[in-house]
C-alpha angles and dihedrals in degrees: 000000000000111000109227107214127196115205123212109197123032101197126115099302093037093055091044091055089045088056091049094049093046100037108024112028122065122218096035138094132181109233103166138029133186130175134167084250103068095192092055094049090051092050092050093044093050089049094060102029095255133134121257110220127191102233142019090241092058089046094052093046092049114119087216092064122081099172136013134228116200116203101146131117111313097243091059096052095092095054092051096043092049093049090051091053091048088052092049093238127141110250129199107197121191112226131311100054085200134340094242135048091232092059091046086056092048088058090044092055092043092052093046090049088052088055099222134071111255101156129087120177120213104245096141101184092083086069096050110113092227095053091045091055088051092052088051093054093046092048092059091060091223092132094051123229114346111248109169134017119198117195142171130192109187129174126186093231143338130211122259089255088069109103131192096260088059092070087073101029100044106016113032092035088084091056089046092057102041093045093052085054096043095048096035084222136113127245109234104175141024135199127181123195129181121219126192107325119242112245086222093076132089108261097249094058126088103218134200106024128188115212121196119193132180124204128216088256092055100257111151117216124195118191125184111206109192113164098175099049090133098208101077149288105309126177119187133177133169127176115201116204136180092266105026146327140257123214131198111244123238113242113276115267137160120256115240123203118194141131092013094306137105119206152142130220125258119222115242106211143024096248090065094040094051103028095115091045093053089048092050091045091056094041091055093042094050091045093052093048090050092051092048089241125143114254118269097199131087109326136216085263092058088049090055095044091051090050096052090045094051087046088057092049093050089051092053090049089052094048094052098257106322115157106248124199115233109246099216128160116231112275113257119234086238085072097039098276135117102244 
């Protein structure tokens, strides 16, 4: 079957996913679009032969929509996801699942009441080939128990609208999700310390930040978030175990020798770095919807966990680097837990 997708939010990421669904992924079509900017929704819809609808609620209720993609402004996510669950329609929600832990729990409870998983959250790193290879290595146990994880998340620059809390909420949140998945372990505390600030930042921003997490199993994670590093978009991850380590590979690039130097290029933005991961993420989601299967990607519970962990990191930043315990509810059996 062709999965008919309705898209709520036609901004940059929404249009990129519309391109992906219409030009890259087979078995999907975009049949409806809505956006707070009605003119933009109409323009995007006309371009792909879809219908522009006034509201997210009308799009979700449309008989021409089998599944919903939410790429609107973050504070609207909870409303749209809850409406999709009420309609019994699969929904892919770009992160964040919701902007508060309370709204995330409302979604979790609504999905549990429905009785089947309908929600997938857009943490694309679980679909990156390098991270998946790391997961395979760790799953064999050949490295022994994981002990330490070293990570870095670097952007060349960020706009003036980027503020200090976004280092956790918008940037480190990707490491938080993928490390929970890689380690199959829960993060129980967070600490954020701020070294000497780069002169390349806007004055209101604390950059770089060093985030230190501990898992329930005792693994220590250090994460450098540096969003004005100047030289490129650079993602690093290394898991150190008792008997060895596994490291995320850099993206494949040719080596150039010239003028007495040998070097490789550095990617400049996240869209290029994770383009294939985004494609794989949507291929697997569409295939699952077409088969009538529950999604296998990041769940509502993963969206909730990411929110409460980033909340703890922001509190640590605001208190000057205190270690903050993550205030997380017990994981329900519905999502693979014991509660």
